[in-house]
C-alpha positions in Angstrom: -64.6 -173.3 -76.8 -61.2 -174.9 -77.5 -60.9 -178.7 -77.2 -59.2 -180.1 -74.2 -55.5 -180.8 -74.7 -54.4 -181.7 -71.2 -56.3 -185.0 -70.9 -54.7 -186.4 -74.1 -51.1 -185.4 -73.5 -50.2 -186.1 -69.9 -50.1 -189.9 -69.6 -47.4 -192.4 -68.9 -47.0 -196.1 -69.8 -45.9 -196.8 -66.2 -49.1 -197.3 -64.1 -47.4 -196.0 -61.0 -46.0 -192.9 -62.7 -47.6 -189.5 -61.9 -45.2 -187.6 -64.2 -48.1 -186.2 -66.4 -50.1 -185.1 -63.4 -47.0 -183.6 -61.7 -46.1 -181.7 -64.8 -49.6 -180.1 -64.8 -49.4 -179.3 -61.1 -46.0 -177.7 -61.6 -47.3 -175.5 -64.4 -50.3 -174.4 -62.3 -48.0 -173.6 -59.4 -45.8 -171.5 -61.7 -48.9 -169.7 -63.0 -50.0 -168.9 -59.4 -46.5 -167.7 -58.7 -46.7 -165.4 -61.8 -50.0 -163.9 -60.6 -48.4 -163.3 -57.2 -45.4 -161.6 -58.8 -47.7 -159.3 -60.8 -49.7 -158.6 -57.7 -46.6 -157.5 -55.9 -45.6 -155.4 -58.9 -48.9 -153.6 -58.8 -48.5 -152.9 -55.1 -44.9 -151.6 -55.6 -46.0 -149.5 -58.6 -48.9 -148.1 -56.4 -46.3 -147.1 -53.8 -44.2 -145.4 -56.5 -47.2 -143.5 -57.8 -48.3 -142.5 -54.4 -44.9 -141.3 -53.4 -44.5 -139.4 -56.6 -47.9 -137.8 -56.2 -47.3 -136.7 -52.6 -43.8 -135.3 -53.5 -45.3 -133.5 -56.5 -48.1 -132.2 -54.3 -45.6 -130.9 -51.7 -43.5 -129.3 -54.5 -46.5 -127.6 -56.0 -47.8 -126.2 -52.7 -44.6 -125.4 -50.8 -42.0 -124.4 -53.5 -42.1 -120.9 -54.9 -42.3 -120.7 -58.6 -42.2 -117.2 -60.1 -44.1 -115.7 -57.2 -43.1 -112.1 -58.0 -44.4 -112.3 -61.6 -47.2 -110.0 -62.6 -50.2 -109.7 -64.9 -50.6 -112.3 -67.7 -47.5 -114.4 -66.9 -48.6 -114.4 -63.3 -52.0 -115.8 -64.2 -50.3 -118.5 -66.4 -48.1 -119.5 -63.5 -51.1 -119.8 -61.2 -52.7 -122.1 -63.8 -49.5 -124.1 -64.0 -49.4 -124.6 -60.2 -53.1 -125.6 -60.1 -52.6 -128.1 -62.9 -49.4 -129.6 -61.3 -51.5 -130.0 -58.1 -54.2 -131.8 -60.1 -51.6 -134.0 -61.8 -50.3 -134.9 -58.3 -53.8 -135.8 -57.1 -54.3 -138.0 -60.2 -51.1 -140.0 -59.4 -52.4 -140.5 -55.8 -55.7 -141.7 -57.2 -53.9 -144.0 -59.6 -52.1 -145.5 -56.7 -55.4 -146.4 -55.1 -56.7 -147.9 -58.3 -53.5 -150.1 -58.6 -54.0 -151.3 -55.0 -57.5 -152.3 -55.9 -56.4 -154.2 -58.9 -53.7 -156.0 -56.8 -56.5 -156.9 -54.3 -58.6 -158.4 -57.1 -55.6 -160.5 -58.3 -55.0 -161.8 -54.8 -58.7 -162.8 -54.5 -58.5 -164.6 -57.8 -55.4 -166.5 -56.8 -57.0 -167.6 -53.5 -60.2 -168.7 -55.4 -58.3 -170.8 -57.8 -56.2 -172.3 -54.9 -59.4 -173.5 -53.2 -60.8 -174.9 -56.5 -57.5 -176.8 -57.1 -57.4 -178.1 -53.6 -60.6 -180.1 -54.0 -59.3 -181.8 -57.2 -55.8 -182.4 -55.7 -57.3 -184.1 -52.7 -59.2 -186.5 -54.9 -56.2 -187.2 -57.1 -53.9 -187.7 -54.1 -56.3 -190.2 -52.7 -56.7 -192.2 -55.9 -52.9 -192.2 -56.4 -52.4 -193.7 -53.0 -55.2 -196.2 -53.7 -53.6 -197.2 -57.0 -50.2 -197.6 -55.5 -51.5 -199.7 -52.6 -53.5 -201.9 -54.9 -50.6 -202.3 -57.2 -48.4 -203.4 -54.3 -51.1 -205.9 -53.2 -51.4 -207.3 -56.7 -47.7 -207.7 -57.1 -47.5 -209.5 -53.7 -50.4 -211.8 -54.8 -48.5 -212.4 -58.0 -45.3 -213.4 -56.2 -47.3 -215.7 -53.9 -49.1 -217.3 -56.8 -45.8 -217.8 -58.7 -44.2 -219.3 -55.5 -47.1 -221.7 -55.0 -46.8 -222.8 -58.7 -43.1 -223.5 -58.1 -44.0 -225.5 -54.9 -46.5 -227.5 -56.9 -44.0 -228.2 -59.6 -41.5 -229.4 -57.1 -44.1 -231.6 -55.4 -45.0 -233.2 -58.8 -41.3 -233.8 -59.5 -40.9 -235.4 -56.1 -43.9 -237.7 -56.7 -42.4 -238.7 -60.1 -39.1 -239.5 -58.5 -40.7 -241.6 -55.7 -42.6 -243.9 -58.1 -40.2 -246.8 -57.5 -40.2 -246.3 -53.7 -41.4 -249.3 -51.7 -42.3 -247.3 -48.6 -46.0 -246.5 -48.9 -45.9 -243.9 -46.1 -43.4 -241.7 -47.9 -45.4 -241.9 -51.1 -48.5 -240.9 -49.2 -46.8 -237.9 -47.7 -45.7 -236.8 -51.2 -49.2 -237.1 -52.6 -50.6 -235.2 -49.7 -48.0 -232.5 -50.2 -48.9 -232.4 -53.9 -52.5 -232.2 -53.2 -51.9 -229.4 -50.7 -49.7 -227.5 -53.2 -52.4 -227.8 -55.9 -55.0 -226.3 -53.5 -52.5 -223.5 -52.6 -52.0 -222.8 -56.3 -55.7 -222.6 -56.9 -56.2 -220.3 -53.9 -53.3 -218.1 -54.8 -54.5 -218.0 -58.4 -57.9 -216.8 -57.3 -56.4 -214.2 -55.0 -54.1 -213.0 -57.7 -56.9 -212.7 -60.2 -59.1 -211.0 -57.7 -56.3 -208.4 -57.1 -55.8 -208.0 -60.8 -59.6 -207.3 -61.2 -59.5 -204.9 -58.3 -56.4 -203.1 -59.7 -58.1 -202.8 -63.0 -61.1 -201.1 -61.4 -58.8 -198.8 -59.5 -56.9 -198.1 -62.7 -60.1 -197.2 -64.5 -61.3 -195.0 -61.7 -57.9 -193.3 -61.6 -58.0 -192.7 -65.4 -61.5 -191.2 -65.1 -60.4 -188.9 -62.3 -57.2 -188.0 -64.2 -59.3 -187.0 -67.2 -61.6 -184.9 -64.9 -58.6 -183.3 -63.2 -57.0 -182.5 -66.6 -60.2 -180.9 -67.8 -60.6 -178.9 -64.6 -57.0 -177.8 -64.5 -57.1 -176.8 -68.2 -60.3 -174.8 -67.7 -58.7 -173.2 -64.6 -55.5 -172.4 -66.6 -57.5 -170.8 -69.4 -59.3 -168.7 -66.8 -56.0 -167.7 -65.2 -54.4 -166.6 -68.5 -57.5 -164.7 -69.5 -57.7 -162.9 -66.1 -53.9 -162.2 -66.1 -54.1 -160.8 -69.7 -57.1 -158.6 -68.8 -55.4 -157.4 -65.6 -52.3 -156.4 -67.6 -54.4 -154.8 -70.3 -56.3 -152.8 -67.7 -53.0 -151.8 -66.0 -51.5 -150.3 -69.2 -54.9 -148.6 -69.9 -54.7 -147.0 -66.5 -51.2 -145.7 -67.2 -52.2 -144.5 -70.7 -55.2 -142.7 -69.2 -53.0 -141.1 -66.6 -50.8 -139.7 -69.4 -53.9 -138.5 -71.3 -55.3 -136.8 -68.2 -51.9 -135.2 -67.4 -51.6 -133.9 -71.0 -55.1 -132.4 -70.8 -54.1 -130.6 -67.6 -50.9 -129.4 -69.1 -52.9 -128.2 -72.2 -54.7 -125.8 -69.9 -51.2 -124.4 -69.0 -50.4 -124.1 -72.6 -53.6 -122.2 -73.3 -52.9 -119.8 -70.5 -49.4 -119.3 -71.8 -50.9 -118.5 -75.2 -52.8 -115.7 -73.5 -49.6 -114.1 -72.2 -48.6 -110.8 -73.7 -45.1 -109.5 -73.3 -46.2 -106.0 -74.2 -49.0 -106.0 -71.7 -46.8 -107.3 -68.9 -44.2 -104.6 -69.7 -46.9 -101.9 -69.7 -48.4 -103.3 -66.5 -45.1 -103.1 -64.8 -44.5 -99.5 -66.0 -47.9 -98.4 -64.9 -47.6 -100.0 -61.5 -44.0 -99.0 -60.7 -43.1 -95.9 -62.7 -41.3 -93.2 -60.8 -41.4 -90.2 -63.2 -40.9 -89.0 -66.8 -38.3 -86.2 -66.3 -34.6 -87.3 -66.0 -32.2 -85.3 -63.9 -30.6 -82.1 -65.3 -26.9 -81.9 -66.1 -24.6 -80.8 -63.3 -23.1 -77.4 -64.2 -19.5 -76.4 -63.6 -19.1 -73.5 -61.1 -15.8 -71.6 -60.9 -15.0 -70.6 -57.4 -13.5 -67.3 -58.6 -16.2 -66.5 -61.1 -18.6 -63.6 -60.1 -21.4 -65.5 -61.8 -20.9 -68.6 -59.6 -24.3 -68.1 -58.0 -26.1 -67.5 -61.3 -28.4 -70.3 -62.4 -29.3 -70.6 -66.0 -33.0 -70.7 -66.6 -34.4 -74.3 -66.4 -31.2 -75.7 -64.9 -30.8 -77.4 -61.6 -28.3 -76.0 -59.2 -25.5 -78.2 -58.0 -24.6 -78.4 -54.3 -22.4 -75.3 -53.3 -19.2 -77.1 -52.6 -16.3 -75.0 -51.4 -13.5 -75.9 -53.7 -10.4 -74.1 -55.0 -10.5 -73.1 -58.7 -7.6 -73.6 -61.1 -4.3 -71.8 -60.4 -3.4 -68.9 -62.7 -0.8 -69.5 -65.3 2.5 -67.8 -64.4 3.6 -65.0 -66.9 7.3 -65.2 -65.9 9.8 -67.9 -65.5 10.6 -69.4 -62.1 14.0 -67.6 -62.1 12.4 -64.2 -62.7 11.9 -62.1 -59.5 8.4 -61.2 -60.8 7.5 -65.0 -60.7 6.1 -64.5 -57.2 3.7 -61.8 -58.3 0.0 -62.7 -58.9 -2.0 -59.9 -60.4 0.6 -57.3 -59.2 0.5 -58.8 -55.7 3.8 -59.9 -54.3 4.0 -63.2 -52.4 7.6 -62.4 -51.2 8.4 -60.5 -48.2 10.0 -57.2 -49.0 
């Protein structure tokens, strides 16, 4: 166990000063605030993980992804969708774990708050007692000093009245001197009593201050250790999430390794093939040919379309009278 450092380094020469104690309290308040901030961070990170998990789950279950694929690639896609679904569930579970860690941090903060409250109440009371007793002591000191000045003035007055003939005046001065001496003695006793009481209060305050320093230092060590472990656990959870996701994606990679391009092609051909004989060429049929209805063996017939064949080539020039004859048949009226 480390030696206590708080109790030896947070003092002040001014008996009324609480600067050392206030510095420790401020540090503890900052530590509590830091824990609160990390707690809020965990809650918001949990919300992010949950939102991502639900969105991923919705994507996996509602969005088509290669739904018309077949055979080995289809199986790989099914594994892919299953693993994405599992990854989404893992993120939702991680969100629940993060909320649980945030709850533990909150409980820890509240526990330390209650522990501190007890010590702070004791210290607040001793600080008030110390301040009050110091004020009483200073008032007693002022009264004592004033009584001493009154006695000195009475002594000086008696010395100045040594040559006075009036005995009544001298008697009054002696009575005043005697009274002032008694007042000095009484105020001196009161002053010393207050000094003694203040010293006891100071010793009690120092003792409580040391106890508070030790308690606060132990509490701060506990807080730092708890905060450190909480942060360590948090990053471990995130790392585990990555490892788990990678293991799930590895299943997808293994299923992709089982894919066969040749098998998928063959599967498609076997499932959807339409025939192995291509269509025959379409043959030319001359309208004027006597063999227009003849079909060569093994050849498909084309639809019988009534269409005009090519015109015969004229044997005469356009200026020749025989230009209008086609196969000895005249197209001109004679």
